[in-house]
N, C-alpha and C positions, 0 to 999 in steps of 0.2 A: 504493500500500500504506500510505503514511503517512496519507493522508486517510481511508482505510477504517478504520485502527486508531484514529485520533482519534475518528471517529464512533462506533465500536463501544464505546469506553470512556467516553463522555460520561455514561451512566447511573450510572457508578461514582464520579463526582466527588463531593466532600464535600457540596456543597449539595443534590444529588439524594438522596444517602444520608440526610442530615439530614431532608429532607422525608419520606422513607419512614419513618424512625423516628418522627417526630412524628405521622404518620398512624396508625401502629400503636398508639402510646400513646393517641391520641384515641379510636380504635375500642375499645380495651380498657377505657378508663374508661367509655365509653358503655354497653358491654355488661355491666359488672360491677354486680350488684345492690347497692343501698345498704345498709350495715350500720351501725346505730347503735352508737357506742362511747362509753364513759365517758371522762372526762378522764384522760390519761396522767400519773401522778405524776412529777415531776421530782426525781431523787435528788441532792440537793446533798451534797457531802462533809461528813461529820460531824467531820472532823479540824480541830484548830486550825491556823492558818496558821503557817508557819515564821518565827519571830521570834528574832533574835539579840540583842535589847535587853539582857537581863540578862547574857548571856555577855560582851558588850562592856563592860558596867558593871563586871564583875569583872576585866577584863583591863587591865593597864597596859603600859608599854613592856617590862617584864621577862617577864611571863607572866600566867597566870590565878591570882588570889589564892584560896587554899584555901577560906576560910570567909566567911560574912557574918553580921552581927548584924541580924536581920530582913532588910531588903533592902539594907543598906549594907555594902560590902566591908570585911572585918575585916583591915586591913593587917598587924596584928601577927601574924596566923597564917601569913604568908609564902606560899611556893609549894611545889609538889611535882611530881615527874615523873609520878605517877599521873594527876593532873588535867590537866596540860599535854599528856600523850600522848593522853588521850581527847578533850580539846578540839581537838587537831590533827585527829583523825579527823572530828569534827563540822564543823570549818571547811573541810576538804578536800571533804567531801560537799556542804556548802552552796555552796561555790565552783563545784562542777560544775553545780549547779542554776541558779545565778544569780550569775555572777562579778561582783565589784565591787571597788572600792578597799578597802572594809571587809573583805570576806572574804579578799582577798589579804594585807592587813595582819595579820589573825588567823593565817593559815597561817604567815606568816614569823615572827611573834612566838613561836608555840608551837614551831615547829621550831628556832628559835634557842635557846629555853630548853633543849630536849633536847640540843642541841649543846654548850651550856655545862655541862650536867650530866653528860655522858659523860666518863669518865676515859680515860687512855691505854690501859688494858687492856680497854676496851670496856664495862665495867660503868657503872652510873649512881648518882650521889649523889641520893637521892630528894628530900630537903628543902633548901630555900634560905630563909634568913631574909629579912625585908623589906629589910635592908641589903645584900642580894645576896651574902651569905657562906654557905658550906655548913658546917653544924655537924659533919657527919661521923657515921659509925656508924649510918646509917639506910637503907642500901641493902637491897633485898629482891628475892626472885624475882618477886613480883607486879609491882613497878614496872618491873623489867627486861623482863618479858614484855609489859607494856602498851606500853613504849617500842618494842619490836620490832613489835608490831601497828601502832602509829602510823607507824613508819618504813616498813614494808612498804606501808601504805596510801598514803603520800606517793610512793613509787616507782611505784605503780600509777595514782594520780590526779592528782598535782600537774602543773599546766600549765607550770610554770617549769622549764626544763632544768637550771639550776644547782641548784635546790632538790632535784630528783629525784636528781641525781648525789651531792649531799651526803648525802641520806637513804640512798642505797644504800651508800655508804662506811661510814656509821655502822651500818647494819644488818649488814653483813659483819663489822665489828669486834665487834659485840655478840653475834653468833650463837653462838660456841663455848661460852659459859657455860651454855646451856640444858640441857645433858645432865643436870644435877643438880637441876633444878627440881621443885617439887611440882606437883600437878594443875593449879592455876590458872595458874601461871607457864608451865607447859608448854602449856596451852591457848591462851593469848594469843600465845605465841611461834609456835604453829602457825598462828594467824590471820594473823600477819605473813608467814609463809612462803607461805600461800595467796595473799595479796595480791601478793607478788613474782612468784609463778608466774602470776598473772593478767596481769602485765605481760610476762612472758617464759616461756611454757609449755615452752620447750625447755631450761630450766635444770635439767639432770638432778641436779646436786648438791643443789639445794634440794628437788627432788621426793623424792630419797632421804632427806634430812633430815626432811621432813614425814612420810614413811612410818615412819621410825624413831621419831619422837615419838608418832605415833598408836599404834604397837605398844607403847610404854611405858605409855600410858594403858590400853590393852586388857589388858595383863598385870596392871597394878595393879588393875583392876576384877575380874579373875578371882581375884586373891588375897583380895579383900575381900567378894565377893558371897556372900550367904546367901539362904535362901528368903524372908526378910522384910526384907532390907536390900540393895538393889541400887544400891550406890554405890561410889566409889573410895576412901573413907576411912570410919572409924567415926563421923564427925561431919559433919553438914551445917552449913556455916558461911555464908559470904557469896558472892555472885557465882556461885552454884552452876551455873546453866544455861550458863555459859560453857564448861564442860567438854564436855557433849554437843554444844554448838554447834561447837566445834573439830573434834570427830570427824565431824560431819556435813559440815562444809566440807572436811575432808580426804578424805572419801569421794567428794565431787564431783571431786576431782583424781585420786586413786589408784584409785577403784573397788573398794577393799578392803571386802569384805562384813562382815568382823569389826568394822570401824569403825562401819558403819551399824547393825549389830545391837546393839552396846554403847550407841551413842548413843540408839537408840530405847528400849532397856530402862531406861536411867538417866533419860531424859526422862519415860518413863511413871511411874517411881518418884517423880520430883519432882511430877508431876501429882497422884499419890495423896496426897502430903504437903501440897501447897500449893493445891489447887483443890477447892472445895466449893460445889455448887449454882450453878455458873457464875460464881463469884467467887474471885479469887485472895487467899489469906491467906499471906503470906510467912513464912519462918523469921525470927523476931526476932533482932536482934543482941544482945539483952540477955544471952542465955546459950548460944545455938546449940542444935542439936538432935542429941543423941547417941543412938546405937543403943540401943533399949530404953527411952529416956526420953520425956518429953513435949515436944512442940514449943512453944517460947516464941513469943508473939505480939508482945510489946512491942519497939518500935524496928525496925519493918519499914523497909527501905531502898530508895530509888529505884534503886540500882545493880542490885539483884536483879530488879526489875520489868523494867528494860531488857534484862537478860540473857535473860529469858524471851521477850520480844518478838523478839529476834534469833534465839534458838534455834528457836522455832516457825516463823519464816519459813524458816530453813534446812531444817527438817524437812519442810515442805511442798515446798520445791524438790527435795529428795532423793527424796521418795516420791510426791508428787501427792495425798496424803491431805488432803482438805479439813477434816478434824477439826483439823488443826494451824492452819488459818486462824482457826477459832473460838477456839482457845486464844490465838492471837496477839492477837486483838481484846480478849479478856478481860484479857490481861496489860496491854495499853496502857490499858484502861479503868480500871485501878487508879489511874493518875495523875489521872484525871478525876472520881473520886469513887465508882467501883464497887469499894469496898474494905471492910475490916472496920468502919471508923468512918463510912462514907458521907461522907467529907470529901475534897474535891479537893486534890490536891497541887500541881497546876499553877495558877499565878497568871496569869490572862489580862491583868491590869493591868500587871505588870512583865515578863512573858515568862519568869519564873523558876520554879523548882520548890522546894517546901518540903522540908526535910530529914527526911523520913520520918514514919511513924505511931508515936506513942507508945502508952501504955496506953489513954489516953482522949481524946487530941487530936493533931492534926498539929503537927509542929515548926514554929514560926513563922519560923525562919531559912531563907534561900535561898542555900545555899552552892554551890560549883563542882560537886562530884560529883553532887548531885541535879539541878542544872540541865542539866549535860552528859548525864546519863543520860536525862532526859526528851527532850532533843533527839535523842539517838541512836535512841530508840524512835520518836519522831515521824518521823524521816527514813525509817525502815523502813516505817512505815505509809503515808507519802506515796508511796513507791515501789510499795507494794502497790496504792494507789489508781490510780497511773499505769498499772498493768497491768490495771486494771478489776476487781480482786479485793477491793476494800474491803468490798463488801456481799455477797460470794459466800457462799452457804449460811448466811445470817443466821437462817434458821428452825431450823437445827440446834441442839440443846441438848447440853450436856456435863454429865456427872455428876461 
């Protein structure tokens, strides 16, 4: 019986099966009529490479220096929580892509700055002078929310157990203050909660906190919305797209349809204000845009462009609507010269980003906020390319 079984199974041995497949392939090729085809175009990525050169140039042993004079760090401007928090997010994401001694040093430097800036009651002193002293009286809801976003990201992404534990302790100590924040501080705090829940989806108290903050934004929107003004406040200021971004990310956790509806309505409103003929023209920081007034153009900021890139990516993930991919690419193209002045903000020579668009020219300085904003947008675009969506629906046009 053993001999019979052995003989019976010989045709199923791999060399025989391989020969059978090869014969089938050869017959199929021989029987297939020849078809002349033109050359297949190779789509190279249109994105710049991820370079941290200028980020490193602006960073010393304390943290990232706020401003630059042209490309030179302006040490007298000192440091702030806002920039070090956002820089920590960039460093963590860059470290996940290609960990190195450099990215680990950046992560530890920025986290250490936040640790030094946090007080015993959990709040943050935003500004530090170059001599490493805190002048005081400069804390804000926005800087606190950005710190929570960065700390939550560290909990989710940091490869170092000690750093994750410290970030979580700091996050817990900082969280109680968020109940009184404005829309942007609330939004960035929500992004921190989403990141912590990515690390531990079973954390019910954080899920409840996220749902509560989302409800705060939804109620605020309902109090302000009119037929021609679909926003959370009577004025559009800076970093606007972060608010619908937070609601979109919250919807991905809670599934609450009100969050998705308000996020889409407000993002559509921002599109009406800021996109014309496939080009993004941001609300200028010179005067802001008040309900019933004219939108200013002067002093468009990189922070606003990056927020749009993140928000449209989140909108696509929440809905699957490819229109948002088109808008995402248009938002990032603002950095590369598809803007009101047709001037690139990204400097491929330094790896830095110019500090916004003035009335008639780009700002020549390459400070921390602009460079970090560009890198945040680029990281989102690189993830999109990794998913094979960089060129998806490129023929679609937006009005």
